[in-house]
Gaussian input, Z-matrix of N, CA and C with variables (Angstrom, degrees):
# hf/3-21g

backbone

0 1
 N
 C     1     B1
 C     2     B2     1     A1
 N     3     B3     2     A2     1     D1
 C     4     B4     3     A3     2     D2
 C     5     B5     4     A4     3     D3
 N     6     B6     5     A5     4     D4
 C     7     B7     6     A6     5     D5
 C     8     B8     7     A7     6     D6
 N     9     B9     8     A8     7     D7
 C    10    B10     9     A9     8     D8
 C    11    B11    10    A10     9     D9
 N    12    B12    11    A11    10    D10
 C    13    B13    12    A12    11    D11
 C    14    B14    13    A13    12    D12
 N    15    B15    14    A14    13    D13
 C    16    B16    15    A15    14    D14
 C    17    B17    16    A16    15    D15
 N    18    B18    17    A17    16    D16
 C    19    B19    18    A18    17    D17
 C    20    B20    19    A19    18    D18
 N    21    B21    20    A20    19    D19
 C    22    B22    21    A21    20    D20
 C    23    B23    22    A22    21    D21
 N    24    B24    23    A23    22    D22
 C    25    B25    24    A24    23    D23
 C    26    B26    25    A25    24    D24
 N    27    B27    26    A26    25    D25
 C    28    B28    27    A27    26    D26
 C    29    B29    28    A28    27    D27
 N    30    B30    29    A29    28    D28
 C    31    B31    30    A30    29    D29
 C    32    B32    31    A31    30    D30
 N    33    B33    32    A32    31    D31
 C    34    B34    33    A33    32    D32
 C    35    B35    34    A34    33    D33
 N    36    B36    35    A35    34    D34
 C    37    B37    36    A36    35    D35
 C    38    B38    37    A37    36    D36
 N    39    B39    38    A38    37    D37
 C    40    B40    39    A39    38    D38
 C    41    B41    40    A40    39    D39
 N    42    B42    41    A41    40    D40
 C    43    B43    42    A42    41    D41
 C    44    B44    43    A43    42    D42
 N    45    B45    44    A44    43    D43
 C    46    B46    45    A45    44    D44
 C    47    B47    46    A46    45    D45
 N    48    B48    47    A47    46    D46
 C    49    B49    48    A48    47    D47
 C    50    B50    49    A49    48    D48
 N    51    B51    50    A50    49    D49
 C    52    B52    51    A51    50    D50
 C    53    B53    52    A52    51    D51
 N    54    B54    53    A53    52    D52
 C    55    B55    54    A54    53    D53
 C    56    B56    55    A55    54    D54
 N    57    B57    56    A56    55    D55
 C    58    B58    57    A57    56    D56
 C    59    B59    58    A58    57    D57
 N    60    B60    59    A59    58    D58
 C    61    B61    60    A60    59    D59
 C    62    B62    61    A61    60    D60
 N    63    B63    62    A62    61    D61
 C    64    B64    63    A63    62    D62
 C    65    B65    64    A64    63    D63
 N    66    B66    65    A65    64    D64
 C    67    B67    66    A66    65    D65
 C    68    B68    67    A67    66    D66
 N    69    B69    68    A68    67    D67
 C    70    B70    69    A69    68    D68
 C    71    B71    70    A70    69    D69
 N    72    B72    71    A71    70    D70
 C    73    B73    72    A72    71    D71
 C    74    B74    73    A73    72    D72
 N    75    B75    74    A74    73    D73
 C    76    B76    75    A75    74    D74
 C    77    B77    76    A76    75    D75
 N    78    B78    77    A77    76    D76
 C    79    B79    78    A78    77    D77
 C    80    B80    79    A79    78    D78
 N    81    B81    80    A80    79    D79
 C    82    B82    81    A81    80    D80
 C    83    B83    82    A82    81    D81
 N    84    B84    83    A83    82    D82
 C    85    B85    84    A84    83    D83
 C    86    B86    85    A85    84    D84
 N    87    B87    86    A86    85    D85
 C    88    B88    87    A87    86    D86
 C    89    B89    88    A88    87    D87
 N    90    B90    89    A89    88    D88
 C    91    B91    90    A90    89    D89
 C    92    B92    91    A91    90    D90
 N    93    B93    92    A92    91    D91
 C    94    B94    93    A93    92    D92
 C    95    B95    94    A94    93    D93
 N    96    B96    95    A95    94    D94
 C    97    B97    96    A96    95    D95
 C    98    B98    97    A97    96    D96
 N    99    B99    98    A98    97    D97
 C   100   B100    99    A99    98    D98
 C   101   B101   100   A100    99    D99
 N   102   B102   101   A101   100   D100
 C   103   B103   102   A102   101   D101
 C   104   B104   103   A103   102   D102
 N   105   B105   104   A104   103   D103
 C   106   B106   105   A105   104   D104
 C   107   B107   106   A106   105   D105
 N   108   B108   107   A107   106   D106
 C   109   B109   108   A108   107   D107
 C   110   B110   109   A109   108   D108
 N   111   B111   110   A110   109   D109
 C   112   B112   111   A111   110   D110
 C   113   B113   112   A112   111   D111
 N   114   B114   113   A113   112   D112
 C   115   B115   114   A114   113   D113
 C   116   B116   115   A115   114   D114
 N   117   B117   116   A116   115   D115
 C   118   B118   117   A117   116   D116
 C   119   B119   118   A118   117   D117
 N   120   B120   119   A119   118   D118
 C   121   B121   120   A120   119   D119
 C   122   B122   121   A121   120   D120
 N   123   B123   122   A122   121   D121
 C   124   B124   123   A123   122   D122
 C   125   B125   124   A124   123   D123
 N   126   B126   125   A125   124   D124
 C   127   B127   126   A126   125   D125
 C   128   B128   127   A127   126   D126
 N   129   B129   128   A128   127   D127
 C   130   B130   129   A129   128   D128
 C   131   B131   130   A130   129   D129
 N   132   B132   131   A131   130   D130
 C   133   B133   132   A132   131   D131
 C   134   B134   133   A133   132   D132
 N   135   B135   134   A134   133   D133
 C   136   B136   135   A135   134   D134
 C   137   B137   136   A136   135   D135
 N   138   B138   137   A137   136   D136
 C   139   B139   138   A138   137   D137
 C   140   B140   139   A139   138   D138
 N   141   B141   140   A140   139   D139
 C   142   B142   141   A141   140   D140
 C   143   B143   142   A142   141   D141
 N   144   B144   143   A143   142   D142
 C   145   B145   144   A144   143   D143
 C   146   B146   145   A145   144   D144
 N   147   B147   146   A146   145   D145
 C   148   B148   147   A147   146   D146
 C   149   B149   148   A148   147   D147
 N   150   B150   149   A149   148   D148
 C   151   B151   150   A150   149   D149
 C   152   B152   151   A151   150   D150
 N   153   B153   152   A152   151   D151
 C   154   B154   153   A153   152   D152
 C   155   B155   154   A154   153   D153
 N   156   B156   155   A155   154   D154
 C   157   B157   156   A156   155   D155
 C   158   B158   157   A157   156   D156
 N   159   B159   158   A158   157   D157
 C   160   B160   159   A159   158   D158
 C   161   B161   160   A160   159   D159
 N   162   B162   161   A161   160   D160
 C   163   B163   162   A162   161   D161
 C   164   B164   163   A163   162   D162
 N   165   B165   164   A164   163   D163
 C   166   B166   165   A165   164   D164
 C   167   B167   166   A166   165   D165
 N   168   B168   167   A167   166   D166
 C   169   B169   168   A168   167   D167
 C   170   B170   169   A169   168   D168
 N   171   B171   170   A170   169   D169
 C   172   B172   171   A171   170   D170
 C   173   B173   172   A172   171   D171
 N   174   B174   173   A173   172   D172
 C   175   B175   174   A174   173   D173
 C   176   B176   175   A175   174   D174
 N   177   B177   176   A176   175   D175
 C   178   B178   177   A177   176   D176
 C   179   B179   178   A178   177   D177
 N   180   B180   179   A179   178   D178
 C   181   B181   180   A180   179   D179
 C   182   B182   181   A181   180   D180
 N   183   B183   182   A182   181   D181
 C   184   B184   183   A183   182   D182
 C   185   B185   184   A184   183   D183
 N   186   B186   185   A185   184   D184
 C   187   B187   186   A186   185   D185
 C   188   B188   187   A187   186   D186
 N   189   B189   188   A188   187   D187
 C   190   B190   189   A189   188   D188
 C   191   B191   190   A190   189   D189
 N   192   B192   191   A191   190   D190
 C   193   B193   192   A192   191   D191
 C   194   B194   193   A193   192   D192
 N   195   B195   194   A194   193   D193
 C   196   B196   195   A195   194   D194
 C   197   B197   196   A196   195   D195
 N   198   B198   197   A197   196   D196
 C   199   B199   198   A198   197   D197
 C   200   B200   199   A199   198   D198
 N   201   B201   200   A200   199   D199
 C   202   B202   201   A201   200   D200
 C   203   B203   202   A202   201   D201
 N   204   B204   203   A203   202   D202
 C   205   B205   204   A204   203   D203
 C   206   B206   205   A205   204   D204
 N   207   B207   206   A206   205   D205
 C   208   B208   207   A207   206   D206
 C   209   B209   208   A208   207   D207
 N   210   B210   209   A209   208   D208
 C   211   B211   210   A210   209   D209
 C   212   B212   211   A211   210   D210
 N   213   B213   212   A212   211   D211
 C   214   B214   213   A213   212   D212
 C   215   B215   214   A214   213   D213
 N   216   B216   215   A215   214   D214
 C   217   B217   216   A216   215   D215
 C   218   B218   217   A217   216   D216
 N   219   B219   218   A218   217   D217
 C   220   B220   219   A219   218   D218
 C   221   B221   220   A220   219   D219
 N   222   B222   221   A221   220   D220
 C   223   B223   222   A222   221   D221
 C   224   B224   223   A223   222   D222
 N   225   B225   224   A224   223   D223
 C   226   B226   225   A225   224   D224
 C   227   B227   226   A226   225   D225
 N   228   B228   227   A227   226   D226
 C   229   B229   228   A228   227   D227
 C   230   B230   229   A229   228   D228
 N   231   B231   230   A230   229   D229
 C   232   B232   231   A231   230   D230
 C   233   B233   232   A232   231   D231
 N   234   B234   233   A233   232   D232
 C   235   B235   234   A234   233   D233
 C   236   B236   235   A235   234   D234
 N   237   B237   236   A236   235   D235
 C   238   B238   237   A237   236   D236
 C   239   B239   238   A238   237   D237
 N   240   B240   239   A239   238   D238
 C   241   B241   240   A240   239   D239
 C   242   B242   241   A241   240   D240
 N   243   B243   242   A242   241   D241
 C   244   B244   243   A243   242   D242
 C   245   B245   244   A244   243   D243
 N   246   B246   245   A245   244   D244
 C   247   B247   246   A246   245   D245
 C   248   B248   247   A247   246   D246
 N   249   B249   248   A248   247   D247
 C   250   B250   249   A249   248   D248
 C   251   B251   250   A250   249   D249
 N   252   B252   251   A251   250   D250
 C   253   B253   252   A252   251   D251
 C   254   B254   253   A253   252   D252
 N   255   B255   254   A254   253   D253
 C   256   B256   255   A255   254   D254
 C   257   B257   256   A256   255   D255
 N   258   B258   257   A257   256   D256
 C   259   B259   258   A258   257   D257
 C   260   B260   259   A259   258   D258
 N   261   B261   260   A260   259   D259
 C   262   B262   261   A261   260   D260
 C   263   B263   262   A262   261   D261

   B1=1.4364
   B2=1.5363
   B3=1.3200
   B4=1.4631
   B5=1.5176
   B6=1.2987
   B7=1.4681
   B8=1.5262
   B9=1.2997
   B10=1.4596
   B11=1.5221
   B12=1.3315
   B13=1.4616
   B14=1.5135
   B15=1.2968
   B16=1.4631
   B17=1.5135
   B18=1.3060
   B19=1.4578
   B20=1.5189
   B21=1.2926
   B22=1.4559
   B23=1.5214
   B24=1.3270
   B25=1.4595
   B26=1.5265
   B27=1.2929
   B28=1.4568
   B29=1.5292
   B30=1.3076
   B31=1.4668
   B32=1.5260
   B33=1.3172
   B34=1.4692
   B35=1.5294
   B36=1.3197
   B37=1.4617
   B38=1.5240
   B39=1.3139
   B40=1.4599
   B41=1.5205
   B42=1.3127
   B43=1.4624
   B44=1.5217
   B45=1.3227
   B46=1.4655
   B47=1.5163
   B48=1.3035
   B49=1.4614
   B50=1.5203
   B51=1.3030
   B52=1.4575
   B53=1.5273
   B54=1.3123
   B55=1.4583
   B56=1.5175
   B57=1.3005
   B58=1.4632
   B59=1.5295
   B60=1.2992
   B61=1.4679
   B62=1.5240
   B63=1.3140
   B64=1.4650
   B65=1.5287
   B66=1.3201
   B67=1.4603
   B68=1.5333
   B69=1.3202
   B70=1.4679
   B71=1.5264
   B72=1.3227
   B73=1.4643
   B74=1.5263
   B75=1.3282
   B76=1.4688
   B77=1.5242
   B78=1.3244
   B79=1.4642
   B80=1.5288
   B81=1.3299
   B82=1.4675
   B83=1.5249
   B84=1.3223
   B85=1.4701
   B86=1.5281
   B87=1.3083
   B88=1.4722
   B89=1.5217
   B90=1.3215
   B91=1.4548
   B92=1.5374
   B93=1.3369
   B94=1.4649
   B95=1.5207
   B96=1.3216
   B97=1.4734
   B98=1.5217
   B99=1.3087
   B100=1.4659
   B101=1.5311
   B102=1.3214
   B103=1.4691
   B104=1.5246
   B105=1.3189
   B106=1.4689
   B107=1.5300
   B108=1.3191
   B109=1.4653
   B110=1.5263
   B111=1.3203
   B112=1.4675
   B113=1.5207
   B114=1.3119
   B115=1.4586
   B116=1.5259
   B117=1.3023
   B118=1.4679
   B119=1.5283
   B120=1.3074
   B121=1.4671
   B122=1.5273
   B123=1.3079
   B124=1.4649
   B125=1.5227
   B126=1.3213
   B127=1.4660
   B128=1.5269
   B129=1.3095
   B130=1.4607
   B131=1.5300
   B132=1.3191
   B133=1.4662
   B134=1.5253
   B135=1.3237
   B136=1.4679
   B137=1.5251
   B138=1.3183
   B139=1.4677
   B140=1.5256
   B141=1.3179
   B142=1.4688
   B143=1.5201
   B144=1.3326
   B145=1.4609
   B146=1.5287
   B147=1.3334
   B148=1.4623
   B149=1.5226
   B150=1.3228
   B151=1.4562
   B152=1.5270
   B153=1.3234
   B154=1.4639
   B155=1.5284
   B156=1.3245
   B157=1.4608
   B158=1.5200
   B159=1.3199
   B160=1.4715
   B161=1.5185
   B162=1.3209
   B163=1.4582
   B164=1.5231
   B165=1.3055
   B166=1.4646
   B167=1.5233
   B168=1.2963
   B169=1.4554
   B170=1.5091
   B171=1.3083
   B172=1.4674
   B173=1.5334
   B174=1.3286
   B175=1.4636
   B176=1.5264
   B177=1.3130
   B178=1.4601
   B179=1.5311
   B180=1.3193
   B181=1.4673
   B182=1.5292
   B183=1.3398
   B184=1.4641
   B185=1.5246
   B186=1.3384
   B187=1.4669
   B188=1.5258
   B189=1.3100
   B190=1.4711
   B191=1.5302
   B192=1.3261
   B193=1.4679
   B194=1.5276
   B195=1.3223
   B196=1.4694
   B197=1.5212
   B198=1.3076
   B199=1.4682
   B200=1.5330
   B201=1.3292
   B202=1.4709
   B203=1.5304
   B204=1.3086
   B205=1.4613
   B206=1.5254
   B207=1.3417
   B208=1.4649
   B209=1.5254
   B210=1.3277
   B211=1.4643
   B212=1.5258
   B213=1.3247
   B214=1.4643
   B215=1.5292
   B216=1.3240
   B217=1.4641
   B218=1.5283
   B219=1.3289
   B220=1.4578
   B221=1.5277
   B222=1.3283
   B223=1.4561
   B224=1.5273
   B225=1.3190
   B226=1.4614
   B227=1.5322
   B228=1.3179
   B229=1.4664
   B230=1.5244
   B231=1.3182
   B232=1.4673
   B233=1.5290
   B234=1.3212
   B235=1.4660
   B236=1.5191
   B237=1.3310
   B238=1.4705
   B239=1.5283
   B240=1.3310
   B241=1.4540
   B242=1.5332
   B243=1.3242
   B244=1.4707
   B245=1.5259
   B246=1.3260
   B247=1.4661
   B248=1.5302
   B249=1.3210
   B250=1.4654
   B251=1.5230
   B252=1.3248
   B253=1.4659
   B254=1.5350
   B255=1.3453
   B256=1.4638
   B257=1.5366
   B258=1.3374
   B259=1.4628
   B260=1.5193
   B261=1.3300
   B262=1.4690
   B263=1.5040
   A1=108.75
   A2=118.10
   A3=122.58
   A4=111.24
   A5=114.84
   A6=118.46
   A7=109.41
   A8=115.36
   A9=121.70
   A10=108.16
   A11=115.87
   A12=119.53
   A13=108.22
   A14=115.85
   A15=120.10
   A16=110.46
   A17=115.27
   A18=121.41
   A19=107.48
   A20=115.82
   A21=120.38
   A22=109.22
   A23=114.97
   A24=119.87
   A25=110.03
   A26=114.75
   A27=120.89
   A28=110.70
   A29=117.34
   A30=121.06
   A31=110.62
   A32=117.21
   A33=121.05
   A34=110.92
   A35=117.14
   A36=120.74
   A37=112.10
   A38=115.94
   A39=120.09
   A40=112.31
   A41=116.18
   A42=120.34
   A43=112.77
   A44=117.82
   A45=120.32
   A46=110.23
   A47=115.26
   A48=121.24
   A49=109.04
   A50=115.90
   A51=120.71
   A52=107.18
   A53=116.07
   A54=119.83
   A55=110.58
   A56=115.57
   A57=122.54
   A58=113.41
   A59=119.31
   A60=121.88
   A61=112.78
   A62=116.56
   A63=121.54
   A64=109.99
   A65=116.33
   A66=120.87
   A67=109.93
   A68=114.94
   A69=120.18
   A70=109.12
   A71=116.83
   A72=121.28
   A73=111.30
   A74=117.06
   A75=120.27
   A76=111.54
   A77=116.55
   A78=119.87
   A79=110.24
   A80=116.85
   A81=121.19
   A82=111.24
   A83=115.82
   A84=120.55
   A85=110.59
   A86=116.55
   A87=120.80
   A88=110.46
   A89=116.76
   A90=121.46
   A91=110.15
   A92=116.04
   A93=120.56
   A94=112.75
   A95=117.19
   A96=120.84
   A97=110.78
   A98=115.83
   A99=119.89
   A100=111.49
   A101=116.73
   A102=120.71
   A103=110.56
   A104=116.65
   A105=121.15
   A106=112.10
   A107=117.38
   A108=121.21
   A109=113.15
   A110=115.89
   A111=120.38
   A112=109.29
   A113=114.96
   A114=120.16
   A115=110.63
   A116=115.55
   A117=122.51
   A118=114.85
   A119=117.39
   A120=120.19
   A121=108.35
   A122=116.08
   A123=119.08
   A124=109.69
   A125=115.46
   A126=120.44
   A127=110.80
   A128=116.69
   A129=120.71
   A130=110.74
   A131=117.25
   A132=121.37
   A133=111.24
   A134=117.26
   A135=121.14
   A136=110.27
   A137=117.12
   A138=121.28
   A139=109.98
   A140=116.72
   A141=120.67
   A142=110.77
   A143=117.77
   A144=121.21
   A145=110.64
   A146=116.95
   A147=120.51
   A148=110.62
   A149=116.06
   A150=121.66
   A151=111.32
   A152=116.70
   A153=120.49
   A154=111.99
   A155=117.20
   A156=120.88
   A157=114.19
   A158=116.22
   A159=120.30
   A160=111.93
   A161=115.31
   A162=119.53
   A163=107.22
   A164=116.28
   A165=120.32
   A166=109.20
   A167=115.47
   A168=120.43
   A169=110.96
   A170=115.64
   A171=122.30
   A172=112.26
   A173=117.58
   A174=119.87
   A175=110.51
   A176=116.74
   A177=120.85
   A178=110.54
   A179=115.86
   A180=121.34
   A181=110.74
   A182=116.42
   A183=120.71
   A184=112.03
   A185=117.85
   A186=120.81
   A187=111.54
   A188=117.20
   A189=120.20
   A190=111.10
   A191=116.18
   A192=121.01
   A193=111.04
   A194=116.57
   A195=122.45
   A196=108.74
   A197=116.60
   A198=121.34
   A199=111.70
   A200=116.34
   A201=118.74
   A202=109.51
   A203=115.86
   A204=120.41
   A205=112.73
   A206=116.81
   A207=120.31
   A208=110.36
   A209=114.91
   A210=121.85
   A211=109.82
   A212=116.81
   A213=121.19
   A214=111.05
   A215=117.02
   A216=120.89
   A217=110.41
   A218=116.91
   A219=120.68
   A220=111.14
   A221=116.77
   A222=120.50
   A223=111.10
   A224=116.94
   A225=120.78
   A226=110.78
   A227=116.87
   A228=121.22
   A229=110.18
   A230=116.11
   A231=120.29
   A232=111.06
   A233=116.81
   A234=120.28
   A235=112.21
   A236=116.40
   A237=120.61
   A238=110.45
   A239=116.54
   A240=120.79
   A241=110.13
   A242=117.34
   A243=121.30
   A244=110.31
   A245=117.39
   A246=120.47
   A247=110.78
   A248=117.23
   A249=120.95
   A250=110.97
   A251=117.16
   A252=121.52
   A253=110.55
   A254=115.44
   A255=120.60
   A256=110.94
   A257=116.67
   A258=121.43
   A259=112.41
   A260=116.90
   A261=120.80
   A262=112.22
   D1=125.07
   D2=-179.96
   D3=-84.90
   D4=169.35
   D5=178.12
   D6=-79.60
   D7=145.17
   D8=-179.29
   D9=-107.98
   D10=124.96
   D11=176.99
   D12=-88.90
   D13=118.34
   D14=-178.73
   D15=-90.00
   D16=143.14
   D17=175.04
   D18=-77.89
   D19=148.60
   D20=179.84
   D21=-94.20
   D22=156.25
   D23=-179.81
   D24=-94.02
   D25=164.87
   D26=177.62
   D27=-60.97
   D28=-31.48
   D29=178.61
   D30=-59.97
   D31=-30.81
   D32=178.06
   D33=-58.72
   D34=-39.90
   D35=-179.97
   D36=-62.31
   D37=-33.34
   D38=-179.21
   D39=-64.58
   D40=-20.67
   D41=-179.97
   D42=-89.13
   D43=-8.69
   D44=179.99
   D45=-78.39
   D46=130.61
   D47=178.85
   D48=-133.07
   D49=144.90
   D50=174.21
   D51=-68.70
   D52=126.02
   D53=-178.27
   D54=-73.53
   D55=160.98
   D56=-172.95
   D57=-49.77
   D58=-49.72
   D59=-177.89
   D60=-107.26
   D61=19.65
   D62=-178.67
   D63=-85.18
   D64=129.66
   D65=178.59
   D66=-71.34
   D67=159.87
   D68=175.64
   D69=-58.67
   D70=-41.61
   D71=-178.83
   D72=-58.71
   D73=-44.76
   D74=-179.69
   D75=-70.11
   D76=-39.00
   D77=177.37
   D78=-63.99
   D79=-41.28
   D80=177.02
   D81=-58.24
   D82=-46.40
   D83=-178.76
   D84=-63.83
   D85=-45.69
   D86=-179.36
   D87=-64.92
   D88=-43.66
   D89=179.90
   D90=-63.44
   D91=-44.30
   D92=179.98
   D93=-59.99
   D94=-38.97
   D95=177.67
   D96=-63.67
   D97=-39.63
   D98=179.82
   D99=-69.28
   D100=-41.49
   D101=178.75
   D102=-60.30
   D103=-37.30
   D104=-179.08
   D105=-62.89
   D106=-19.03
   D107=-178.75
   D108=-96.57
   D109=7.60
   D110=-178.34
   D111=-113.92
   D112=130.60
   D113=178.76
   D114=-91.52
   D115=140.72
   D116=170.79
   D117=55.90
   D118=40.38
   D119=176.11
   D120=-86.70
   D121=132.94
   D122=179.29
   D123=-75.06
   D124=149.85
   D125=177.93
   D126=-57.47
   D127=-41.51
   D128=-178.23
   D129=-59.59
   D130=-45.26
   D131=-178.76
   D132=-67.42
   D133=-40.91
   D134=-179.61
   D135=-66.86
   D136=-43.25
   D137=178.69
   D138=-61.81
   D139=-43.37
   D140=179.29
   D141=-62.55
   D142=-43.30
   D143=-179.72
   D144=-63.82
   D145=-43.51
   D146=179.64
   D147=-62.62
   D148=-49.33
   D149=-177.78
   D150=-62.14
   D151=-42.77
   D152=-179.94
   D153=-67.77
   D154=-25.77
   D155=179.69
   D156=-83.45
   D157=-13.44
   D158=-179.76
   D159=-71.29
   D160=146.68
   D161=169.64
   D162=-69.71
   D163=155.86
   D164=177.52
   D165=-61.02
   D166=140.09
   D167=179.19
   D168=164.89
   D169=-171.00
   D170=-174.63
   D171=-61.01
   D172=-45.40
   D173=-178.64
   D174=-63.16
   D175=-45.75
   D176=178.94
   D177=-58.24
   D178=-45.39
   D179=178.94
   D180=-61.04
   D181=-48.21
   D182=-177.73
   D183=-63.48
   D184=-40.39
   D185=-179.76
   D186=-68.89
   D187=-31.05
   D188=178.33
   D189=-77.61
   D190=-34.45
   D191=-179.47
   D192=-73.99
   D193=-49.46
   D194=-177.37
   D195=-116.29
   D196=76.42
   D197=-175.28
   D198=-57.60
   D199=124.31
   D200=174.58
   D201=-67.31
   D202=153.98
   D203=-177.46
   D204=-91.05
   D205=-23.00
   D206=-179.37
   D207=-132.54
   D208=160.31
   D209=176.20
   D210=-60.10
   D211=-42.43
   D212=-179.60
   D213=-61.93
   D214=-41.81
   D215=178.26
   D216=-63.26
   D217=-42.05
   D218=178.94
   D219=-63.09
   D220=-43.46
   D221=179.65
   D222=-64.42
   D223=-36.24
   D224=177.62
   D225=-66.28
   D226=-44.76
   D227=178.36
   D228=-61.27
   D229=-47.83
   D230=-179.02
   D231=-65.53
   D232=-38.82
   D233=177.27
   D234=-63.79
   D235=-42.40
   D236=176.56
   D237=-62.57
   D238=-40.61
   D239=178.66
   D240=-62.70
   D241=-43.22
   D242=-179.93
   D243=-62.45
   D244=-38.87
   D245=178.83
   D246=-66.73
   D247=-40.44
   D248=179.08
   D249=-64.76
   D250=-40.26
   D251=179.13
   D252=-62.92
   D253=-36.48
   D254=-177.88
   D255=-68.66
   D256=-33.83
   D257=-178.20
   D258=-71.40
   D259=-26.01
   D260=-176.13
   D261=-74.92

């Protein structure tokens, strides 16, 4: 009998939180890996889970103020933010 890889549910994403000393870049990568294991997740639900898991700060504020319409748009915004943080 082989091992069975189970798909994760959308509820799993709700439990993901950015760790205290975790960079946005690392949280993005970890979150993206988890999203890839979920079938049929709506962009709205994924964006909400990501935003709710973020530590308070500029990115969290910006995503709540100007809600992205798609998961890809949110990842682009967060990726740009991570690059800007790295330059400072």
